[in-house]
DSSP file (Angstrom, degrees, kcal/mol; ACC not computed):
  #  RESIDUE AA STRUCTURE BP1 BP2  ACC     N-H-->O    O-->H-N    N-H-->O    O-->H-N    TCO  KAPPA ALPHA  PHI   PSI    X-CA   Y-CA   Z-CA
    1    1 A M              0   0    0      0, 0.0     2,-0.2     0, 0.0     0, 0.0   0.000 360.0 360.0 360.0 136.8   38.5  -16.9  106.6
    2    2 A S        -     0   0    0      1,-0.1    67,-0.0     3,-0.0     2,-0.0  -0.550 360.0-102.8 -91.7 156.6   40.4  -16.8  103.3
    3    3 A K        -     0   0    0     -2,-0.2    -1,-0.1     1,-0.1     0, 0.0  -0.331  37.3-112.0 -68.0 152.2   41.7  -13.7  101.6
    4    4 A L        -     0   0    0      1,-0.1    -1,-0.1    -2,-0.0    55,-0.1  -0.720  35.6-125.6 -83.2 135.4   39.7  -12.4   98.6
    5    5 A P        -     0   0    0      0, 0.0     2,-0.5     0, 0.0    -1,-0.1  -0.368  25.4 -96.8 -76.0 162.6   41.6  -12.8   95.3
    6    6 A A        +     0   0    0     46,-0.1     2,-0.3    -2,-0.0    49,-0.0  -0.666  54.5 174.2 -65.4 117.2   42.4  -10.0   92.9
    7    7 A V        -     0   0    0     -2,-0.5    46,-2.4    46,-0.4    51,-0.0  -0.948  30.5-109.3-133.3 160.3   39.8  -10.2   90.3
    8    8 A S     >  -     0   0    0     -2,-0.3     4,-1.6    44,-0.2    44,-0.2  -0.254  29.8-116.5 -74.9 164.0   38.8   -8.1   87.2
    9    9 A P  H  > S+     0   0    0      0, 0.0     4,-2.3     0, 0.0     5,-0.1   0.848 116.9  58.2 -65.5 -33.6   35.7   -6.0   87.1
   10   10 A D  H  > S+     0   0    0      2,-0.2     4,-2.4     1,-0.2     5,-0.1   0.897 108.4  45.7 -66.7 -42.0   34.5   -8.3   84.2
   11   11 A D  H  > S+     0   0    0      1,-0.2     4,-2.2     2,-0.2    -1,-0.2   0.907 109.3  54.5 -68.4 -35.4   34.8  -11.4   86.5
   12   12 A C  H  X S+     0   0    0     -4,-1.6     4,-2.5     1,-0.2    -2,-0.2   0.904 109.5  47.2 -63.6 -39.9   33.1   -9.7   89.3
   13   13 A I  H  X S+     0   0    0     -4,-2.3     4,-2.3     2,-0.2    -1,-0.2   0.911 109.6  54.0 -69.6 -37.5   30.1   -8.9   87.0
   14   14 A K  H  X S+     0   0    0     -4,-2.4     4,-1.6     2,-0.2    -2,-0.2   0.910 111.1  46.2 -57.5 -42.1   30.1  -12.6   85.8
   15   15 A V  H  X S+     0   0    0     -4,-2.2     4,-1.5     2,-0.2     3,-0.4   0.935 110.1  52.4 -68.3 -46.4   29.9  -13.8   89.4
   16   16 A L  H  <>S+     0   0    0     -4,-2.5     5,-2.0     1,-0.3     3,-0.4   0.912 108.9  52.2 -59.1 -41.1   27.2  -11.3   90.3
   17   17 A Q  H ><5S+     0   0    0     -4,-2.3     3,-1.1     1,-0.2    -1,-0.3   0.836 105.2  53.3 -63.8 -34.9   25.3  -12.6   87.3
   18   18 A K  H 3<5S+     0   0    0     -4,-1.6    -1,-0.2    -3,-0.4    -2,-0.2   0.775 105.5  55.6 -65.7 -29.0   25.6  -16.2   88.4
   19   19 A A  T 3<5S-     0   0    0     -4,-1.5    -1,-0.3    -3,-0.4    -2,-0.2   0.334 131.4 -92.1 -92.0  12.5   24.1  -15.1   91.7
   20   20 A G  T < 5S+     0   0    0     -3,-1.1    16,-0.3     1,-0.3    17,-0.3   0.581  81.2 134.4 102.3  12.9   21.0  -13.6   90.0
   21   21 A F      < -     0   0    0     -5,-2.0     2,-0.3    14,-0.1    -1,-0.3  -0.654  34.9-161.9 -94.2 145.1   22.0  -10.0   89.4
   22   22 A T  E     -A   34   0A   0     12,-2.4    12,-2.7    -2,-0.3     2,-0.6  -0.922  29.0-101.1-124.9 155.8   21.4   -8.4   86.1
   23   23 A I  E     +A   33   0A   0     -2,-0.3    10,-0.2    10,-0.2     3,-0.1  -0.719  38.4 174.5 -81.8 119.7   23.0   -5.2   84.5
   24   24 A S  E     -     0   0A   0      8,-2.2     2,-0.3    -2,-0.6    -1,-0.2   0.840  59.8 -28.9 -88.5 -45.7   20.5   -2.4   84.9
   25   25 A R  E     -A   32   0A   0      7,-1.3     7,-2.6     2,-0.0     2,-0.3  -0.957  47.1-136.0-160.8 169.8   22.6    0.4   83.6
   26   26 A Q  E     +A   31   0A   0     -2,-0.3     2,-0.5     5,-0.2     5,-0.2  -0.976  14.9 179.0-144.3 138.3   26.0    1.9   83.1
   27   27 A R  E >   -A   30   0A   0      3,-2.3     3,-1.2    -2,-0.3     2,-0.3  -0.965  63.8 -45.0-135.8 113.3   27.0    5.4   83.7
   28   28 A G  T 3  S-     0   0    0     -2,-0.5     0, 0.0     1,-0.2     0, 0.0  -0.461 123.1 -18.1  66.2-122.8   30.7    6.3   83.0
   29   29 A S  T 3  S+     0   0    0     -2,-0.3    19,-2.8    -3,-0.0     2,-0.5  -0.095 119.4  89.0-114.9  34.9   33.0    3.7   84.5
   30   30 A H  E <   -AB  27  47A   0     -3,-1.2    -3,-2.3    17,-0.3     2,-0.5  -0.984  58.2-156.2-133.7 129.5   30.4    2.1   86.9
   31   31 A V  E     -AB  26  46A   0     15,-2.3    15,-2.7    -2,-0.5     2,-0.5  -0.880  13.2-143.1-100.1 130.4   28.0   -0.7   86.1
   32   32 A Q  E     -AB  25  45A   0     -7,-2.6    -8,-2.2    -2,-0.5    -7,-1.3  -0.860  15.8-164.6 -97.3 123.0   24.8   -0.9   88.2
   33   33 A M  E     -AB  23  44A   0     11,-2.5    11,-2.9    -2,-0.5     2,-0.4  -0.873   7.1-165.3-109.5 145.7   23.8   -4.6   88.9
   34   34 A R  E     -AB  22  43A   0    -12,-2.7   -12,-2.4    -2,-0.3     2,-0.4  -0.990  15.9-177.4-137.9 136.4   20.2   -5.3   90.2
   35   35 A R  E     + B   0  42A   0      7,-2.4     7,-2.3    -2,-0.4   -14,-0.1  -0.980   2.4 179.5-134.8 123.6   18.7   -8.3   91.8
   36   36 A D        +     0   0    0     -2,-0.4    -1,-0.1   -16,-0.3   -15,-0.1   0.755  52.1  90.7 -94.6 -25.9   14.9   -8.1   92.6
   37   37 A V  S    S+     0   0    0    -17,-0.3    -1,-0.2     1,-0.1     5,-0.1  -0.962  76.4  33.8-123.3 142.4   14.3  -11.7   94.2
   38   38 A P  S    S-     0   0    0      0, 0.0    -1,-0.1     0, 0.0    -3,-0.1   0.581 112.5 -78.0 -85.6 159.5   14.5  -12.4   96.9
   39   39 A P  S    S+     0   0    0      0, 0.0     2,-0.1     0, 0.0    -2,-0.1  -0.230 102.9  53.9 -58.4 151.5   13.3   -9.4   98.7
   40   40 A P  S    S-     0   0    0      0, 0.0     2,-0.1     0, 0.0    -5,-0.0   0.667  86.0-124.9 -73.2 158.1   14.6   -6.8   99.3
   41   41 A A        -     0   0    0     -2,-0.1     2,-0.4    -7,-0.0    -5,-0.2  -0.372  26.7-150.9 -62.5 145.1   15.8   -5.7   96.0
   42   42 A R  E     -B   35   0A   0     -7,-2.3    -7,-2.4    -2,-0.1     2,-0.4  -0.974  13.6-168.1-124.0 131.5   19.5   -4.9   95.8
   43   43 A T  E     -B   34   0A   0     -2,-0.4    -9,-0.2    -9,-0.2   -11,-0.0  -0.994  11.1-175.7-116.8 131.4   21.5   -2.6   93.6
   44   44 A V  E     -B   33   0A   0    -11,-2.9   -11,-2.5    -2,-0.4     2,-0.4  -0.973  15.9-144.0-125.4 131.3   25.3   -2.9   93.5
   45   45 A P  E     -B   32   0A   0      0, 0.0   -13,-0.2     0, 0.0    19,-0.1  -0.763  12.4-163.2 -93.1 142.3   27.6   -0.6   91.7
   46   46 A V  E     -B   31   0A   0    -15,-2.7   -15,-2.3    -2,-0.4     2,-0.2  -0.946  12.3-141.7-117.6 106.6   30.7   -2.2   90.0
   47   47 A P  E     -B   30   0A   0      0, 0.0   -17,-0.3     0, 0.0     3,-0.2  -0.506  18.0-178.8 -71.9 134.9   33.6    0.1   89.0
   48   48 A T        +     0   0    0    -19,-2.8   -18,-0.1    -2,-0.2   -38,-0.1   0.080  52.5 100.8-120.0  23.6   35.1   -1.0   85.7
   49   49 A G  S    S+     0   0    0    -20,-0.5     2,-0.3   -40,-0.0    -1,-0.1   0.431  75.9  56.0 -90.3  -1.7   37.8    1.6   85.3
   50   50 A K  S    S-     0   0    0     -3,-0.2     3,-0.1     1,-0.1     0, 0.0  -0.815  81.4-118.1-129.2 168.2   40.7   -0.5   86.5
   51   51 A K  S    S+     0   0    0     -2,-0.3     2,-0.3     1,-0.1    -1,-0.1   0.934  99.4  16.8 -74.7 -42.2   42.3   -3.8   85.6
   52   52 A T  S    S-     0   0    0    -44,-0.2   -44,-0.2   -43,-0.1    -1,-0.1  -0.880  81.4-113.1-124.4 159.8   41.6   -5.3   88.9
   53   53 A L        -     0   0    0    -46,-2.4   -46,-0.4    -2,-0.3    -5,-0.0  -0.731  34.2-116.8 -85.3 128.9   39.3   -4.5   91.9
   54   54 A P     >  -     0   0    0      0, 0.0     4,-2.4     0, 0.0     5,-0.1  -0.378  27.0-119.8 -60.6 156.5   40.9   -3.4   95.1
   55   55 A R  H  > S+     0   0    0      1,-0.2     4,-1.6     2,-0.2     5,-0.2   0.832 114.7  54.6 -74.2 -30.3   40.1   -6.0   97.8
   56   56 A G  H  > S+     0   0    0      2,-0.2     4,-1.3     1,-0.2    -1,-0.2   0.873 109.7  47.7 -72.2 -31.2   38.4   -3.4  100.0
   57   57 A T  H  > S+     0   0    0      2,-0.2     4,-1.9     1,-0.2    -2,-0.2   0.858 113.4  48.7 -68.0 -42.8   36.1   -2.5   96.9
   58   58 A L  H  X S+     0   0    0     -4,-2.4     4,-1.5     1,-0.2    -2,-0.2   0.728 106.6  53.4 -74.0 -18.2   35.4   -6.1   96.4
   59   59 A S  H  X S+     0   0    0     -4,-1.6     4,-1.9     2,-0.2    -1,-0.2   0.848 109.7  50.0 -79.8 -33.2   34.6   -6.7  100.0
   60   60 A A  H  X S+     0   0    0     -4,-1.3     4,-2.4     2,-0.2    -2,-0.2   0.862 108.7  54.2 -66.7 -39.3   32.0   -3.7   99.8
   61   61 A I  H  X S+     0   0    0     -4,-1.9     4,-2.0     1,-0.2    -2,-0.2   0.964 110.6  43.9 -67.4 -48.2   30.5   -5.2   96.7
   62   62 A L  H  <>S+     0   0    0     -4,-1.5     5,-2.6     1,-0.2     4,-0.3   0.861 113.4  50.4 -67.8 -35.3   29.9   -8.6   98.4
   63   63 A R  H ><5S+     0   0    0     -4,-1.9     3,-1.3     3,-0.2    -1,-0.2   0.952 113.3  46.6 -65.6 -45.0   28.6   -7.0  101.5
   64   64 A Q  H 3<5S+     0   0    0     -4,-2.4    -2,-0.2     1,-0.3    -1,-0.2   0.892 115.5  46.4 -55.2 -43.3   26.1   -4.8   99.3
   65   65 A A  T 3<5S-     0   0    0     -4,-2.0    -1,-0.3    -5,-0.2    -2,-0.2   0.365 111.9-122.8 -90.5   6.4   25.1   -8.0   97.3
   66   66 A D  T < 5 +     0   0    0     -3,-1.3     2,-0.4    -4,-0.3    -3,-0.2   0.922  62.9 142.0  51.0  50.8   24.7  -10.0  100.5
   67   67 A L      < -     0   0    0     -5,-2.6    -1,-0.2    -6,-0.1     2,-0.2  -0.911  46.7-131.3-116.3 150.5   27.2  -12.7   99.4
   68   68 A T     >  -     0   0    0     -2,-0.4     4,-1.9    -3,-0.1     5,-0.1  -0.502  26.1-112.7 -89.6 167.7   29.7  -14.4  101.6
   69   69 A R  H  > S+     0   0    0      2,-0.2     4,-2.4     1,-0.2     5,-0.2   0.859 119.6  51.0 -69.4 -34.0   33.3  -14.7  100.6
   70   70 A E  H  > S+     0   0    0      2,-0.2     4,-2.3     1,-0.2    -1,-0.2   0.902 109.4  50.2 -68.5 -38.8   32.8  -18.5  100.3
   71   71 A E  H  > S+     0   0    0      2,-0.2     4,-1.8     1,-0.2    -1,-0.2   0.885 110.5  49.7 -59.5 -44.5   29.8  -18.0   98.1
   72   72 A F  H  X S+     0   0    0     -4,-1.9     4,-1.0     2,-0.2    -2,-0.2   0.891 110.2  48.7 -58.2 -50.0   31.8  -15.7   96.0
   73   73 A L  H  X S+     0   0    0     -4,-2.4     4,-0.8     1,-0.2    -2,-0.2   0.863 111.5  51.3 -66.5 -37.6   34.8  -18.1   95.6
   74   74 A D  H >< S+     0   0    0     -4,-2.3     3,-0.7     1,-0.2    -1,-0.2   0.931 112.0  45.4 -65.4 -42.2   32.4  -21.0   94.6
   75   75 A L  H 3< S+     0   0    0     -4,-1.8    -1,-0.2     1,-0.2    -2,-0.2   0.669 107.2  61.6 -72.0 -20.7   30.7  -18.8   91.9
   76   76 A L  H 3<        0   0    0     -4,-1.0    -1,-0.2     1,-0.2    -2,-0.2   0.752 360.0 360.0 -79.3 -18.8   34.1  -17.6   90.7
   77   77 A K    <<        0   0    0     -4,-0.8    -1,-0.2    -3,-0.7    -2,-0.2   0.539 360.0 360.0 -72.4 360.0   35.2  -21.1   89.8
């Protein structure tokens, strides 16, 4: 299993948009991303207050978005 790279919140949001998520709302320093299809619907918060996302936070985002590391890395390219 490969290590997750350090990515910016903007890059993470772009990858989630490629995976079918849309920005549903923003409150403070968190953007809520939502995907309705395929069921079940998923909502994933992405913190935008830092230059890069900590690897543990990125891992939690991927788990909530139901994306594997490999899928994330492919969409990051």
